[in-house]
PLY file of the C-alpha trace (Angstrom):
ply
format ascii 1.0
element vertex 133
property float x
property float y
property float z
element edge 132
property int vertex1
property int vertex2
end_header
-0.03 -0.06 0.03
2.61 2.52 0.77
5.01 1.41 -1.93
1.98 2.18 -4.35
1.59 5.57 -3.02
5.02 6.14 -3.49
5.02 4.92 -7.26
2.33 7.37 -7.82
4.32 10.90 -6.94
4.87 12.99 -9.75
8.53 12.77 -11.23
10.63 15.73 -10.76
11.93 17.31 -14.03
16.13 17.54 -13.56
15.89 20.60 -15.77
13.52 22.15 -13.54
16.11 22.07 -10.76
18.47 25.20 -10.70
21.53 23.37 -9.23
21.94 19.46 -8.99
24.03 18.46 -5.96
24.07 15.65 -3.83
20.94 17.07 -1.97
19.09 17.72 -4.82
19.89 14.76 -6.77
18.12 12.54 -4.57
14.65 14.15 -6.03
15.79 13.00 -9.58
15.06 9.15 -10.44
18.01 7.00 -10.47
18.92 5.58 -13.88
20.63 2.66 -12.30
18.59 0.56 -9.47
17.46 -2.63 -8.33
20.49 -4.35 -9.60
21.69 -8.03 -8.76
25.13 -7.14 -6.88
25.62 -8.95 -3.68
23.83 -7.66 -0.53
26.01 -4.97 1.17
27.70 -4.18 -2.53
29.45 -0.90 -2.17
29.62 -0.50 -5.74
26.08 0.09 -7.21
25.17 3.18 -4.77
27.67 4.91 -6.72
26.80 3.96 -10.14
22.96 4.99 -8.82
24.32 8.28 -7.54
26.12 9.11 -10.91
23.35 8.45 -12.85
21.19 10.78 -10.57
24.33 13.80 -11.09
24.75 13.51 -14.60
21.46 11.51 -16.29
21.82 10.03 -19.62
24.92 12.53 -20.15
27.13 9.97 -18.66
29.24 7.64 -20.25
30.75 4.44 -18.55
33.57 2.89 -19.68
33.09 -0.54 -17.93
35.89 -3.17 -16.75
35.29 -6.57 -16.84
34.75 -8.04 -13.54
31.29 -7.66 -11.27
29.91 -4.68 -12.77
29.29 -7.24 -15.87
27.33 -9.23 -13.93
25.15 -6.82 -11.99
25.06 -4.18 -15.01
24.53 -6.22 -17.66
22.22 -8.77 -18.92
20.12 -10.54 -17.80
19.95 -8.32 -14.97
19.93 -4.78 -16.77
19.38 -2.53 -13.16
19.23 0.31 -15.94
15.66 1.97 -15.51
12.99 0.70 -18.04
11.36 3.01 -19.66
14.75 4.96 -19.28
13.93 8.65 -20.06
10.87 10.14 -21.52
13.08 10.50 -24.50
14.42 7.17 -24.41
17.81 7.90 -23.69
19.94 7.02 -20.53
23.69 6.65 -19.74
25.80 4.64 -22.18
27.22 1.77 -20.45
29.95 0.08 -22.66
32.17 -2.98 -21.49
35.52 -3.70 -22.40
36.56 -7.50 -22.44
40.22 -7.34 -22.76
42.73 -5.70 -20.42
42.60 -2.12 -21.93
39.81 -0.40 -19.71
41.83 2.84 -19.56
42.57 2.94 -23.36
38.95 2.19 -24.07
38.25 4.78 -21.81
40.21 7.14 -23.07
38.65 6.50 -26.64
35.28 7.82 -24.99
36.99 10.91 -24.23
38.67 11.57 -27.61
35.71 10.81 -29.13
33.73 13.76 -26.67
36.75 15.95 -27.93
36.25 15.60 -31.30
32.63 16.56 -31.21
33.31 19.56 -29.27
35.67 20.84 -32.05
33.51 20.13 -34.88
30.56 22.01 -32.73
32.32 24.78 -32.17
33.39 24.55 -36.01
30.14 24.62 -37.23
29.17 27.30 -34.61
31.58 29.91 -35.82
30.75 28.92 -39.50
27.08 29.59 -39.12
27.78 32.30 -36.66
25.77 34.66 -38.56
22.64 32.67 -39.06
22.34 32.48 -35.59
19.35 34.12 -33.70
20.57 36.55 -31.09
18.56 35.19 -28.56
21.26 32.24 -28.72
24.17 33.90 -28.51
0 1
1 2
2 3
3 4
4 5
5 6
6 7
7 8
8 9
9 10
10 11
11 12
12 13
13 14
14 15
15 16
16 17
17 18
18 19
19 20
20 21
21 22
22 23
23 24
24 25
25 26
26 27
27 28
28 29
29 30
30 31
31 32
32 33
33 34
34 35
35 36
36 37
37 38
38 39
39 40
40 41
41 42
42 43
43 44
44 45
45 46
46 47
47 48
48 49
49 50
50 51
51 52
52 53
53 54
54 55
55 56
56 57
57 58
58 59
59 60
60 61
61 62
62 63
63 64
64 65
65 66
66 67
67 68
68 69
69 70
70 71
71 72
72 73
73 74
74 75
75 76
76 77
77 78
78 79
79 80
80 81
81 82
82 83
83 84
84 85
85 86
86 87
87 88
88 89
89 90
90 91
91 92
92 93
93 94
94 95
95 96
96 97
97 98
98 99
99 100
100 101
101 102
102 103
103 104
104 105
105 106
106 107
107 108
108 109
109 110
110 111
111 112
112 113
113 114
114 115
115 116
116 117
117 118
118 119
119 120
120 121
121 122
122 123
123 124
124 125
125 126
126 127
127 128
128 129
129 130
130 131
131 132
């Protein structure tokens, strides 16, 4: 009965919060919950908190280990459906002993996207409406 009450509470839009910090993050729906990790596992609360802080902008370069078990199929503790727009954190798993390089690839990709966006903004600066500048 009490559980049903909490399920019926409205979701808080993360964009309506002025600032997302540790305190206000607890008002945001986690995108990682009900994992199949061992009881008392200290890793999963951190992942839950990170999804509340960074939401669908988070990229996870996972190393093979316990997190591959509780974070992958068939457990899949990621929120379903993820978000109204169908997005959620990106979770990729490196099978080999190259997780640092794997994560660096994420970083380099984000950097290249940023450079491309800046180049496009400069190229089309005269077409951007004043209210967006």
